[in-house]
All heavy atoms as a GROMACS GRO file, in nm:
protein
  544
    1MET      N    1   9.160   8.028  10.554
    1MET     CA    2   9.251   8.037  10.443
    1MET      C    3   9.244   7.909  10.360
    1MET      O    4   9.224   7.802  10.413
    1MET     CB    5   9.394   8.058  10.490
    1MET     CG    6   9.414   8.189  10.562
    1MET     SD    7   9.390   8.323  10.449
    1MET     CE    8   9.547   8.393  10.442
    2ILE      N    9   9.266   7.926  10.231
    2ILE     CA   10   9.269   7.815  10.137
    2ILE      C   11   9.414   7.780  10.109
    2ILE      O   12   9.495   7.868  10.082
    2ILE     CB   13   9.198   7.853  10.006
    2ILE    CG1   14   9.051   7.884  10.033
    2ILE    CG2   15   9.212   7.743   9.903
    2ILE    CD1   16   8.979   7.939   9.913
    3GLN      N   17   9.446   7.652  10.116
    3GLN     CA   18   9.581   7.607  10.082
    3GLN      C   19   9.597   7.607   9.931
    3GLN      O   20   9.512   7.556   9.858
    3GLN     CB   21   9.604   7.465  10.135
    3GLN     CG   22   9.612   7.456  10.284
    3GLN     CD   23   9.746   7.508  10.335
    3GLN    OE1   24   9.844   7.514  10.264
    3GLN    NE2   25   9.747   7.547  10.462
    4VAL      N   26   9.704   7.667   9.883
    4VAL     CA   27   9.734   7.671   9.740
    4VAL      C   28   9.864   7.598   9.717
    4VAL      O   29   9.962   7.622   9.788
    4VAL     CB   30   9.746   7.817   9.690
    4VAL    CG1   31   9.787   7.821   9.544
    4VAL    CG2   32   9.615   7.892   9.712
    5GLY      N   33   9.865   7.511   9.618
    5GLY     CA   34   9.987   7.438   9.586
    5GLY      C   35  10.034   7.470   9.446
    5GLY      O   36   9.954   7.504   9.359
    6TRP      N   37  10.164   7.462   9.424
    6TRP     CA   38  10.223   7.489   9.294
    6TRP      C   39  10.296   7.364   9.247
    6TRP      O   40  10.357   7.293   9.326
    6TRP     CB   41  10.323   7.604   9.303
    6TRP     CG   42  10.262   7.731   9.353
    6TRP    CD1   43  10.265   7.778   9.481
    6TRP    CD2   44  10.188   7.826   9.279
    6TRP    NE1   45  10.197   7.897   9.491
    6TRP    CE2   46  10.149   7.929   9.367
    6TRP    CE3   47  10.150   7.837   9.145
    6TRP    CZ2   48  10.074   8.039   9.327
    6TRP    CZ3   49  10.076   7.947   9.106
    6TRP    CH2   50  10.040   8.046   9.195
    7SER      N   51  10.289   7.338   9.120
    7SER     CA   52  10.364   7.225   9.065
    7SER      C   53  10.411   7.260   8.925
    7SER      O   54  10.349   7.340   8.855
    7SER     CB   55  10.277   7.100   9.062
    7SER     OG   56  10.165   7.119   8.979
    8LEU      N   57  10.522   7.199   8.887
    8LEU     CA   58  10.576   7.218   8.752
    8LEU      C   59  10.500   7.131   8.654
    8LEU      O   60  10.457   7.020   8.687
    8LEU     CB   61  10.724   7.183   8.749
    8LEU     CG   62  10.815   7.270   8.835
    8LEU    CD1   63  10.958   7.219   8.829
    8LEU    CD2   64  10.809   7.415   8.788
    9ARG      N   65  10.483   7.182   8.532
    9ARG     CA   66  10.415   7.108   8.426
    9ARG      C   67  10.510   7.093   8.310
    9ARG      O   68  10.590   7.183   8.282
    9ARG     CB   69  10.291   7.182   8.379
    9ARG     CG   70  10.184   7.201   8.485
    9ARG     CD   71  10.068   7.281   8.430
    9ARG     NE   72  10.013   7.227   8.307
    9ARG     CZ   73   9.914   7.137   8.300
    9ARG    NH1   74   9.860   7.093   8.410
    9ARG    NH2   75   9.871   7.095   8.184
   10ASP      N   76  10.502   6.980   8.239
   10ASP     CA   77  10.583   6.962   8.119
   10ASP      C   78  10.543   7.063   8.012
   10ASP      O   79  10.628   7.119   7.943
   10ASP     CB   80  10.568   6.820   8.064
   10ASP     CG   81  10.633   6.717   8.156
   10ASP    OD1   82  10.728   6.754   8.227
   10ASP    OD2   83  10.588   6.602   8.155
   11VAL      N   84  10.414   7.083   7.995
   11VAL     CA   85  10.362   7.180   7.898
   11VAL      C   86  10.286   7.286   7.977
   11VAL      O   87  10.189   7.255   8.045
   11VAL     CB   88  10.266   7.112   7.796
   11VAL    CG1   89  10.209   7.214   7.700
   11VAL    CG2   90  10.339   7.001   7.723
   12PRO      N   91  10.331   7.412   7.970
   12PRO     CA   92  10.262   7.515   8.049
   12PRO      C   93  10.120   7.540   8.000
   12PRO      O   94  10.090   7.524   7.881
   12PRO     CB   95  10.349   7.639   8.030
   12PRO     CG   96  10.436   7.611   7.914
   12PRO     CD   97  10.442   7.464   7.895
   13LEU      N   98  10.034   7.579   8.092
   13LEU     CA   99   9.898   7.618   8.056
   13LEU      C  100   9.901   7.753   7.986
   13LEU      O  101   9.986   7.837   8.015
   13LEU     CB  102   9.811   7.628   8.181
   13LEU     CG  103   9.788   7.499   8.259
   13LEU    CD1  104   9.718   7.530   8.391
   13LEU    CD2  105   9.708   7.401   8.177
   14ALA      N  106   9.806   7.777   7.899
   14ALA     CA  107   9.792   7.909   7.838
   14ALA      C  108   9.748   8.006   7.946
   14ALA      O  109   9.661   7.974   8.028
   14ALA     CB  110   9.689   7.904   7.725
   15PRO      N  111   9.806   8.126   7.952
   15PRO     CA  112   9.767   8.221   8.056
   15PRO      C  113   9.626   8.275   8.034
   15PRO      O  114   9.589   8.312   7.922
   15PRO     CB  115   9.871   8.333   8.044
   15PRO     CG  116   9.925   8.321   7.907
   15PRO     CD  117   9.911   8.179   7.866
   16VAL      N  118   9.547   8.276   8.140
   16VAL     CA  119   9.411   8.329   8.135
   16VAL      C  120   9.387   8.432   8.245
   16VAL      O  121   9.277   8.481   8.262
   16VAL     CB  122   9.305   8.217   8.144
   16VAL    CG1  123   9.312   8.125   8.024
   16VAL    CG2  124   9.319   8.139   8.274
   17GLY      N  125   9.492   8.463   8.318
   17GLY     CA  126   9.479   8.561   8.424
   17GLY      C  127   9.615   8.594   8.481
   17GLY      O  128   9.716   8.533   8.446
   18MET      N  129   9.616   8.695   8.567
   18MET     CA  130   9.739   8.733   8.634
   18MET      C  131   9.709   8.792   8.770
   18MET      O  132   9.600   8.846   8.792
   18MET     CB  133   9.822   8.827   8.548
   18MET     CG  134   9.751   8.946   8.494
   18MET     SD  135   9.835   9.030   8.356
   18MET     CE  136   9.998   9.056   8.413
   19LEU      N  137   9.805   8.778   8.859
   19LEU     CA  138   9.794   8.828   8.995
   19LEU      C  139   9.917   8.915   9.021
   19LEU      O  140  10.028   8.875   8.986
   19LEU     CB  141   9.791   8.711   9.092
   19LEU     CG  142   9.784   8.743   9.240
   19LEU    CD1  143   9.702   8.637   9.311
   19LEU    CD2  144   9.918   8.758   9.303
   20ALA      N  145   9.896   9.030   9.080
   20ALA     CA  146  10.008   9.119   9.109
   20ALA      C  147   9.986   9.187   9.244
   20ALA      O  148   9.873   9.213   9.284
   20ALA     CB  149  10.023   9.224   8.999
   21THR      N  150  10.097   9.216   9.311
   21THR     CA  151  10.095   9.289   9.436
   21THR      C  152  10.195   9.404   9.429
   21THR      O  153  10.282   9.406   9.342
   21THR     CB  154  10.132   9.197   9.556
   21THR    OG1  155  10.265   9.149   9.537
   21THR    CG2  156  10.037   9.081   9.569
   22GLY      N  157  10.182   9.498   9.520
   22GLY     CA  158  10.279   9.607   9.531
   22GLY      C  159  10.295   9.688   9.404
   22GLY      O  160  10.197   9.722   9.337
   23ALA      N  161  10.420   9.716   9.368
   23ALA     CA  162  10.451   9.796   9.250
   23ALA      C  163  10.403   9.729   9.122
   23ALA      O  164  10.358   9.796   9.029
   23ALA     CB  165  10.601   9.824   9.242
   24ALA      N  166  10.408   9.596   9.117
   24ALA     CA  167  10.359   9.525   8.999
   24ALA      C  168  10.209   9.545   8.982
   24ALA      O  169  10.159   9.559   8.871
   24ALA     CB  170  10.392   9.376   9.007
   25ALA      N  171  10.134   9.550   9.092
   25ALA     CA  172   9.990   9.574   9.085
   25ALA      C  173   9.961   9.713   9.031
   25ALA      O  174   9.869   9.732   8.951
   25ALA     CB  175   9.926   9.556   9.222
   26ALA      N  176  10.041   9.811   9.071
   26ALA     CA  177  10.023   9.947   9.019
   26ALA      C  178  10.050   9.952   8.870
   26ALA      O  179   9.976  10.016   8.794
   26ALA     CB  180  10.114  10.043   9.094
   27ARG      N  181  10.156   9.884   8.824
   27ARG     CA  182  10.187   9.881   8.680
   27ARG      C  183  10.077   9.809   8.603
   27ARG      O  184  10.036   9.852   8.494
   27ARG     CB  185  10.322   9.814   8.656
   27ARG     CG  186  10.439   9.898   8.700
   27ARG     CD  187  10.572   9.840   8.653
   27ARG     NE  188  10.599   9.706   8.704
   27ARG     CZ  189  10.659   9.680   8.821
   27ARG    NH1  190  10.696   9.780   8.900
   27ARG    NH2  191  10.681   9.557   8.858
   28LEU      N  192  10.026   9.699   8.658
   28LEU     CA  193   9.919   9.625   8.593
   28LEU      C  194   9.793   9.709   8.583
   28LEU      O  195   9.729   9.716   8.479
   28LEU     CB  196   9.890   9.494   8.668
   28LEU     CG  197   9.776   9.410   8.616
   28LEU    CD1  198   9.795   9.373   8.470
   28LEU    CD2  199   9.758   9.286   8.703
   29ALA      N  200   9.757   9.776   8.691
   29ALA     CA  201   9.638   9.862   8.691
   29ALA      C  202   9.648   9.970   8.583
   29ALA      O  203   9.551   9.998   8.512
   29ALA     CB  204   9.618   9.925   8.828
   30GLU      N  205   9.766  10.027   8.570
   30GLU     CA  206   9.786  10.131   8.468
   30GLU      C  207   9.768  10.075   8.327
   30GLU      O  208   9.707  10.139   8.242
   30GLU     CB  209   9.927  10.188   8.483
   30GLU     CG  210   9.960  10.296   8.384
   30GLU     CD  211  10.102  10.347   8.403
   30GLU    OE1  212  10.146  10.362   8.518
   30GLU    OE2  213  10.169  10.371   8.301
   31ARG      N  214   9.816   9.954   8.304
   31ARG     CA  215   9.808   9.895   8.169
   31ARG      C  216   9.670   9.845   8.132
   31ARG      O  217   9.638   9.835   8.014
   31ARG     CB  218   9.910   9.783   8.157
   31ARG     CG  219  10.050   9.838   8.161
   31ARG     CD  220  10.152   9.739   8.122
   31ARG     NE  221  10.282   9.803   8.129
   31ARG     CZ  222  10.392   9.741   8.163
   31ARG    NH1  223  10.390   9.613   8.193
   31ARG    NH2  224  10.506   9.806   8.168
   32VAL      N  225   9.587   9.811   8.229
   32VAL     CA  226   9.456   9.754   8.196
   32VAL      C  227   9.339   9.846   8.229
   32VAL      O  228   9.224   9.811   8.206
   32VAL     CB  229   9.435   9.617   8.266
   32VAL    CG1  230   9.543   9.519   8.227
   32VAL    CG2  231   9.425   9.632   8.417
   33SER      N  232   9.365   9.964   8.279
   33SER     CA  233   9.259  10.051   8.329
   33SER      C  234   9.156  10.088   8.224
   33SER      O  235   9.040  10.112   8.256
   33SER     CB  236   9.317  10.177   8.392
   33SER     OG  237   9.384  10.254   8.294
   34ARG      N  238   9.192  10.096   8.098
   34ARG     CA  239   9.098  10.136   7.993
   34ARG      C  240   9.051  10.019   7.906
   34ARG      O  241   8.981  10.040   7.809
   34ARG     CB  242   9.163  10.242   7.905
   34ARG     CG  243   9.185  10.372   7.979
   34ARG     CD  244   9.241  10.478   7.888
   34ARG     NE  245   9.258  10.602   7.960
   34ARG     CZ  246   9.369  10.636   8.025
   34ARG    NH1  247   9.472  10.555   8.027
   34ARG    NH2  248   9.377  10.750   8.089
   35ARG      N  249   9.089   9.900   7.941
   35ARG     CA  250   9.051   9.785   7.859
   35ARG      C  251   8.918   9.727   7.907
   35ARG      O  252   8.896   9.709   8.026
   35ARG     CB  253   9.160   9.679   7.866
   35ARG     CG  254   9.286   9.730   7.796
   35ARG     CD  255   9.390   9.630   7.778
   35ARG     NE  256   9.342   9.504   7.725
   35ARG     CZ  257   9.421   9.399   7.713
   35ARG    NH1  258   9.548   9.406   7.750
   35ARG    NH2  259   9.375   9.287   7.665
   36ARG      N  260   8.831   9.698   7.812
   36ARG     CA  261   8.699   9.642   7.844
   36ARG      C  262   8.694   9.491   7.827
   36ARG      O  263   8.595   9.428   7.861
   36ARG     CB  264   8.592   9.706   7.754
   36ARG     CG  265   8.584   9.856   7.769
   36ARG     CD  266   8.525   9.891   7.902
   36ARG     NE  267   8.517  10.035   7.916
   36ARG     CZ  268   8.542  10.099   8.028
   36ARG    NH1  269   8.575  10.034   8.134
   36ARG    NH2  270   8.532  10.230   8.033
   37ASP      N  271   8.802   9.432   7.772
   37ASP     CA  272   8.801   9.288   7.747
   37ASP      C  273   8.855   9.207   7.865
   37ASP      O  274   8.860   9.085   7.859
   37ASP     CB  275   8.884   9.256   7.622
   37ASP     CG  276   9.030   9.298   7.636
   37ASP    OD1  277   9.056   9.401   7.701
   37ASP    OD2  278   9.117   9.229   7.582
   38LEU      N  279   8.890   9.274   7.973
   38LEU     CA  280   8.942   9.208   8.091
   38LEU      C  281   8.850   9.234   8.209
   38LEU      O  282   8.780   9.333   8.213
   38LEU     CB  283   9.082   9.261   8.125
   38LEU     CG  284   9.188   9.247   8.017
   38LEU    CD1  285   9.316   9.318   8.058
   38LEU    CD2  286   9.216   9.101   7.985
   39ARG      N  287   8.852   9.143   8.304
   39ARG     CA  288   8.778   9.165   8.428
   39ARG      C  289   8.870   9.133   8.543
   39ARG      O  290   8.971   9.064   8.526
   39ARG     CB  291   8.651   9.080   8.432
   39ARG     CG  292   8.676   8.934   8.417
   39ARG     CD  293   8.547   8.858   8.394
   39ARG     NE  294   8.581   8.721   8.363
   39ARG     CZ  295   8.523   8.616   8.415
   39ARG    NH1  296   8.423   8.631   8.498
   39ARG    NH2  297   8.560   8.495   8.384
   40GLY      N  298   8.838   9.183   8.659
   40GLY     CA  299   8.927   9.158   8.770
   40GLY      C  300   8.869   9.199   8.903
   40GLY      O  301   8.754   9.241   8.913
   41VAL      N  302   8.953   9.185   9.002
   41VAL     CA  303   8.918   9.221   9.138
   41VAL      C  304   9.042   9.279   9.205
   41VAL      O  305   9.154   9.241   9.173
   41VAL     CB  306   8.864   9.098   9.216
   41VAL    CG1  307   8.969   8.991   9.231
   41VAL    CG2  308   8.809   9.138   9.351
   42VAL      N  309   9.019   9.376   9.293
   42VAL     CA  310   9.130   9.440   9.362
   42VAL      C  311   9.100   9.447   9.511
   42VAL      O  312   8.986   9.463   9.552
   42VAL     CB  313   9.157   9.581   9.303
   42VAL    CG1  314   9.041   9.674   9.328
   42VAL    CG2  315   9.285   9.640   9.356
   43THR      N  316   9.205   9.429   9.592
   43THR     CA  317   9.196   9.451   9.737
   43THR      C  318   9.298   9.559   9.770
   43THR      O  319   9.354   9.621   9.680
   43THR     CB  320   9.228   9.322   9.815
   43THR    OG1  321   9.366   9.290   9.799
   43THR    CG2  322   9.142   9.206   9.770
   44ASP      N  323   9.324   9.580   9.896
   44ASP     CA  324   9.422   9.681   9.935
   44ASP      C  325   9.561   9.651   9.881
   44ASP      O  326   9.639   9.742   9.857
   44ASP     CB  327   9.430   9.692  10.087
   44ASP     CG  328   9.306   9.759  10.146
   44ASP    OD1  329   9.235   9.829  10.072
   44ASP    OD2  330   9.281   9.738  10.266
   45ASP      N  331   9.595   9.523   9.862
   45ASP     CA  332   9.731   9.490   9.822
   45ASP      C  333   9.744   9.388   9.709
   45ASP      O  334   9.854   9.346   9.676
   45ASP     CB  335   9.812   9.443   9.942
   45ASP     CG  336   9.747   9.326  10.015
   45ASP    OD1  337   9.635   9.287   9.979
   45ASP    OD2  338   9.809   9.274  10.109
   46VAL      N  339   9.632   9.347   9.648
   46VAL     CA  340   9.637   9.246   9.542
   46VAL      C  341   9.545   9.288   9.428
   46VAL      O  342   9.433   9.335   9.451
   46VAL     CB  343   9.592   9.107   9.594
   46VAL    CG1  344   9.588   9.005   9.481
   46VAL    CG2  345   9.683   9.059   9.705
   47LEU      N  346   9.592   9.269   9.305
   47LEU     CA  347   9.510   9.289   9.185
   47LEU      C  348   9.512   9.160   9.105
   47LEU      O  349   9.619   9.107   9.076
   47LEU     CB  350   9.565   9.404   9.101
   47LEU     CG  351   9.501   9.428   8.964
   47LEU    CD1  352   9.352   9.456   8.978
   47LEU    CD2  353   9.571   9.542   8.893
   48VAL      N  354   9.394   9.109   9.073
   48VAL     CA  355   9.381   8.990   8.989
   48VAL      C  356   9.304   9.030   8.865
   48VAL      O  357   9.198   9.093   8.875
   48VAL     CB  358   9.306   8.876   9.063
   48VAL    CG1  359   9.285   8.757   8.971
   48VAL    CG2  360   9.381   8.835   9.188
   49VAL      N  361   9.357   8.997   8.749
   49VAL     CA  362   9.294   9.029   8.621
   49VAL      C  363   9.275   8.899   8.544
   49VAL      O  364   9.366   8.815   8.538
   49VAL     CB  365   9.382   9.126   8.539
   49VAL    CG1  366   9.326   9.146   8.400
   49VAL    CG2  367   9.395   9.259   8.612
   50LEU      N  368   9.156   8.881   8.485
   50LEU     CA  369   9.127   8.762   8.404
   50LEU      C  370   9.101   8.805   8.261
   50LEU      O  371   9.036   8.905   8.235
   50LEU     CB  372   9.005   8.689   8.460
   50LEU     CG  373   9.017   8.638   8.603
   50LEU    CD1  374   8.887   8.572   8.645
   50LEU    CD2  375   9.134   8.544   8.618
   51GLY      N  376   9.150   8.726   8.167
   51GLY     CA  377   9.134   8.752   8.024
   51GLY      C  378   9.239   8.674   7.948
   51GLY      O  379   9.323   8.606   8.008
   52THR      N  380   9.235   8.681   7.816
   52THR     CA  381   9.331   8.604   7.738
   52THR      C  382   9.439   8.688   7.671
   52THR      O  383   9.547   8.638   7.645
   52THR     CB  384   9.258   8.522   7.630
   52THR    OG1  385   9.179   8.610   7.550
   52THR    CG2  386   9.170   8.415   7.691
   53ASP      N  387   9.416   8.813   7.646
   53ASP     CA  388   9.515   8.901   7.584
   53ASP      C  389   9.576   8.988   7.693
   53ASP      O  390   9.541   9.103   7.711
   53ASP     CB  391   9.449   8.987   7.475
   53ASP     CG  392   9.550   9.072   7.402
   53ASP    OD1  393   9.670   9.039   7.403
   53ASP    OD2  394   9.508   9.172   7.342
   54LEU      N  395   9.667   8.928   7.769
   54LEU     CA  396   9.721   8.991   7.889
   54LEU      C  397   9.850   9.067   7.859
   54LEU      O  398   9.933   9.021   7.780
   54LEU     CB  399   9.749   8.885   7.995
   54LEU     CG  400   9.626   8.803   8.037
   54LEU    CD1  401   9.668   8.681   8.117
   54LEU    CD2  402   9.531   8.890   8.117
   55PRO      N  403   9.871   9.180   7.925
   55PRO     CA  404   9.996   9.254   7.906
   55PRO      C  405  10.109   9.188   7.984
   55PRO      O  406  10.086   9.110   8.077
   55PRO     CB  407   9.963   9.392   7.964
   55PRO     CG  408   9.866   9.363   8.072
   55PRO     CD  409   9.781   9.249   8.018
   56TRP      N  410  10.232   9.221   7.945
   56TRP     CA  411  10.347   9.177   8.025
   56TRP      C  412  10.368   9.278   8.137
   56TRP      O  413  10.373   9.399   8.113
   56TRP     CB  414  10.474   9.168   7.941
   56TRP     CG  415  10.592   9.139   8.029
   56TRP    CD1  416  10.688   9.228   8.069
   56TRP    CD2  417  10.622   9.016   8.093
   56TRP    NE1  418  10.778   9.167   8.153
   56TRP    CE2  419  10.739   9.035   8.171
   56TRP    CE3  420  10.563   8.891   8.095
   56TRP    CZ2  421  10.797   8.935   8.247
   56TRP    CZ3  422  10.621   8.791   8.172
   56TRP    CH2  423  10.736   8.814   8.245
   57VAL      N  424  10.379   9.228   8.258
   57VAL     CA  425  10.409   9.313   8.374
   57VAL      C  426  10.514   9.239   8.456
   57VAL      O  427  10.487   9.130   8.508
   57VAL     CB  428  10.283   9.341   8.459
   57VAL    CG1  429  10.319   9.419   8.584
   57VAL    CG2  430  10.179   9.416   8.378
   58ASP      N  431  10.632   9.297   8.465
   58ASP     CA  432  10.739   9.238   8.543
   58ASP      C  433  10.694   9.228   8.689
   58ASP      O  434  10.646   9.325   8.747
   58ASP     CB  435  10.865   9.324   8.532
   58ASP     CG  436  10.987   9.254   8.586
   58ASP    OD1  437  10.994   9.130   8.577
   58ASP    OD2  438  11.077   9.324   8.637
   59GLY      N  439  10.708   9.110   8.747
   59GLY     CA  440  10.670   9.088   8.886
   59GLY      C  441  10.532   9.028   8.905
   59GLY      O  442  10.497   8.990   9.016
   60ALA      N  443  10.453   9.021   8.798
   60ALA     CA  444  10.320   8.960   8.808
   60ALA      C  445  10.332   8.808   8.795
   60ALA      O  446  10.426   8.756   8.737
   60ALA     CB  447  10.227   9.014   8.700
   61VAL      N  448  10.234   8.738   8.848
   61VAL     CA  449  10.225   8.593   8.834
   61VAL      C  450  10.113   8.564   8.735
   61VAL      O  451  10.000   8.611   8.753
   61VAL     CB  452  10.194   8.527   8.971
   61VAL    CG1  453  10.172   8.377   8.955
   61VAL    CG2  454  10.304   8.556   9.071
   62TYR      N  455  10.145   8.489   8.632
   62TYR     CA  456  10.046   8.455   8.530
   62TYR      C  457   9.978   8.325   8.568
   62TYR      O  458  10.042   8.232   8.616
   62TYR     CB  459  10.112   8.447   8.393
   62TYR     CG  460  10.151   8.584   8.346
   62TYR    CD1  461  10.266   8.646   8.393
   62TYR    CD2  462  10.068   8.656   8.262
   62TYR    CE1  463  10.299   8.775   8.356
   62TYR    CE2  464  10.100   8.786   8.224
   62TYR     CZ  465  10.216   8.845   8.272
   62TYR     OH  466  10.247   8.972   8.236
   63LEU      N  467   9.847   8.321   8.550
   63LEU     CA  468   9.765   8.208   8.593
   63LEU      C  469   9.713   8.132   8.472
   63LEU      O  470   9.663   8.191   8.377
   63LEU     CB  471   9.645   8.259   8.674
   63LEU     CG  472   9.679   8.353   8.791
   63LEU    CD1  473   9.552   8.414   8.847
   63LEU    CD2  474   9.758   8.279   8.896
   64GLY      N  475   9.721   7.999   8.478
   64GLY     CA  476   9.663   7.914   8.374
   64GLY      C  477   9.526   7.868   8.417
   64GLY      O  478   9.491   7.868   8.535
   65GLU      N  479   9.445   7.827   8.321
   65GLU     CA  480   9.308   7.781   8.350
   65GLU      C  481   9.313   7.647   8.423
   65GLU      O  482   9.368   7.551   8.371
   65GLU     CB  483   9.229   7.765   8.220
   65GLU     CG  484   9.087   7.716   8.241
   65GLU     CD  485   9.000   7.816   8.316
   65GLU    OE1  486   9.007   7.936   8.287
   65GLU    OE2  487   8.923   7.773   8.403
   66PRO      N  488   9.258   7.640   8.542
   66PRO     CA  489   9.257   7.512   8.615
   66PRO      C  490   9.151   7.419   8.556
   66PRO      O  491   9.054   7.464   8.493
   66PRO     CB  492   9.218   7.554   8.757
   66PRO     CG  493   9.138   7.679   8.739
   66PRO     CD  494   9.198   7.749   8.618
   67ALA      N  495   9.170   7.294   8.573
   67ALA     CA  496   9.077   7.194   8.520
   67ALA      C  497   8.935   7.213   8.574
   67ALA      O  498   8.839   7.184   8.508
   67ALA     CB  499   9.128   7.053   8.553
   68SER      N  500   8.925   7.268   8.693
   68SER     CA  501   8.793   7.281   8.756
   68SER      C  502   8.712   7.399   8.703
   68SER      O  503   8.596   7.414   8.736
   68SER     CB  504   8.809   7.300   8.907
   68SER     OG  505   8.874   7.423   8.933
   69GLY      N  506   8.770   7.486   8.618
   69GLY     CA  507   8.699   7.603   8.571
   69GLY      C  508   8.682   7.706   8.681
   69GLY      O  509   8.588   7.786   8.681
   70LEU      N  510   8.773   7.712   8.774
   70LEU     CA  511   8.765   7.800   8.890
   70LEU      C  512   8.744   7.946   8.853
   70LEU      O  513   8.676   8.018   8.922
   70LEU     CB  514   8.894   7.784   8.973
   70LEU     CG  515   8.907   7.870   9.097
   70LEU    CD1  516   8.802   7.830   9.200
   70LEU    CD2  517   9.047   7.857   9.154
   71TYR      N  518   8.802   7.993   8.743
   71TYR     CA  519   8.796   8.134   8.708
   71TYR      C  520   8.670   8.173   8.630
   71TYR      O  521   8.651   8.289   8.602
   71TYR     CB  522   8.916   8.174   8.624
   71TYR     CG  523   9.050   8.137   8.681
   71TYR    CD1  524   9.150   8.088   8.601
   71TYR    CD2  525   9.077   8.152   8.818
   71TYR    CE1  526   9.274   8.054   8.652
   71TYR    CE2  527   9.200   8.118   8.870
   71TYR     CZ  528   9.298   8.069   8.787
   71TYR     OH  529   9.420   8.036   8.837
   72THR      N  530   8.588   8.079   8.592
   72THR     CA  531   8.473   8.111   8.509
   72THR      C  532   8.353   8.152   8.594
   72THR      O  533   8.345   8.121   8.712
   72THR     CB  534   8.434   7.991   8.420
   72THR    OG1  535   8.402   7.881   8.504
   72THR    CG2  536   8.547   7.955   8.326
   73ASP      N  537   8.259   8.219   8.530
   73ASP     CA  538   8.136   8.264   8.600
   73ASP      C  539   8.047   8.148   8.634
   73ASP      O  540   8.036   8.052   8.572
   73ASP     CB  541   8.057   8.361   8.512
   73ASP     CG  542   8.133   8.491   8.496
   73ASP    OD1  543   8.202   8.532   8.589
   73ASP    OD2  544   8.120   8.550   8.389
   0.00000   0.00000   0.00000
């Protein structure tokens, strides 16, 4: 397992992705299923979507671009 840490920022990062589980993952999948401008990965219980024009989904966690470029190809 990878340790993940969270910290508060004075200025939030622009969202470039989102992570959802459970009912939020189902709502997210429904909203992005026909969009070609997003990419993602799904497991049995987690959906991660990357892109810049993200929908609002109650219960999802929005991800900012890390300094390391972790989300890029």
